[in-house]
C-alpha positions in Angstrom: 10.3 -38.0 9.6 8.9 -34.8 10.9 6.0 -32.9 9.5 6.2 -29.2 8.9 3.6 -28.6 11.6 5.9 -30.4 14.1 9.0 -28.3 13.4 9.5 -25.5 15.8 10.5 -22.3 14.0 13.6 -20.4 15.2 11.7 -17.2 15.0 8.1 -15.9 14.6 7.0 -13.1 12.3 5.0 -10.2 13.9 2.8 -8.0 11.8 1.7 -4.6 13.1 -1.3 -3.5 11.1 -3.2 -0.2 11.5 -6.7 -0.3 10.0 -9.9 1.7 9.7 -12.7 0.5 12.0 -15.4 -1.5 10.3 -17.7 -4.4 10.9 -15.6 -6.8 8.8 -12.1 -5.3 8.7 -10.6 -7.9 11.1 -11.9 -10.8 9.1 -10.5 -9.2 5.9 -7.1 -8.7 7.5 -6.9 -12.3 8.7 -7.9 -13.7 5.3 -4.3 -13.6 3.7 -2.9 -15.5 6.7 -5.4 -18.4 6.2 -4.7 -18.4 2.4 -0.9 -18.7 3.0 -1.3 -21.4 5.7 0.1 -19.3 8.5 -0.4 -20.5 12.1 -1.5 -17.5 14.2 0.0 -17.9 17.6 -0.8 -14.4 19.0 -3.4 -11.8 18.2 -3.9 -8.4 19.8 -6.3 -5.6 19.0 -6.2 -2.1 20.4 -9.1 0.2 19.3 -8.4 3.8 18.7 -10.3 6.8 17.5 -11.6 5.8 14.1 -8.9 3.1 13.8 -7.7 -0.1 15.3 -4.2 -1.4 15.8 -3.5 -5.2 15.3 -0.5 -7.2 16.4 -0.5 -10.6 14.7 2.2 -13.1 15.6 2.5 -16.1 13.2 4.6 -19.1 12.4 5.4 -19.2 8.6 8.2 -19.1 6.0 9.9 -15.7 5.4 8.8 -15.6 1.7 5.2 -16.1 2.8 5.5 -13.3 5.3 6.5 -10.9 2.6 3.6 -11.9 0.4 1.2 -11.5 3.3 2.6 -8.0 4.0 2.1 -6.9 0.4 -1.4 -8.3 0.4 -2.3 -6.4 3.6 -0.7 -3.2 2.3 -2.9 -3.3 -0.8 -6.2 -3.5 1.2 -8.2 -0.3 1.2 -9.0 -0.5 4.9 -5.4 -0.9 5.9 -3.5 2.3 6.8 -0.1 0.8 7.4 1.8 -2.5 7.8 4.9 -3.2 9.8 6.7 -6.6 9.7 9.3 -7.9 12.1 10.1 -11.0 14.1 10.6 -12.3 17.6 12.4 -15.4 19.0 9.8 -17.7 20.7 10.3 -18.2 24.4 
């Protein structure tokens, strides 16, 4: 028997999130991933003028990815959300 944590996904979801800058925005953006049990395998932050761009790569189910995307899009500090996927190397 294999546990879900031991199963290697065939693809990873990638979220591209543009947010306002603020002292707690990053923590707020990462909250829905923790609530949905996502395993973050990559995180990148690029600061801009009055904004920050996040690239978050996660292992999780497709339905959960859609739910996280909708939660992020509803956040006041989030300017935009993009969702895609990559095949792990």
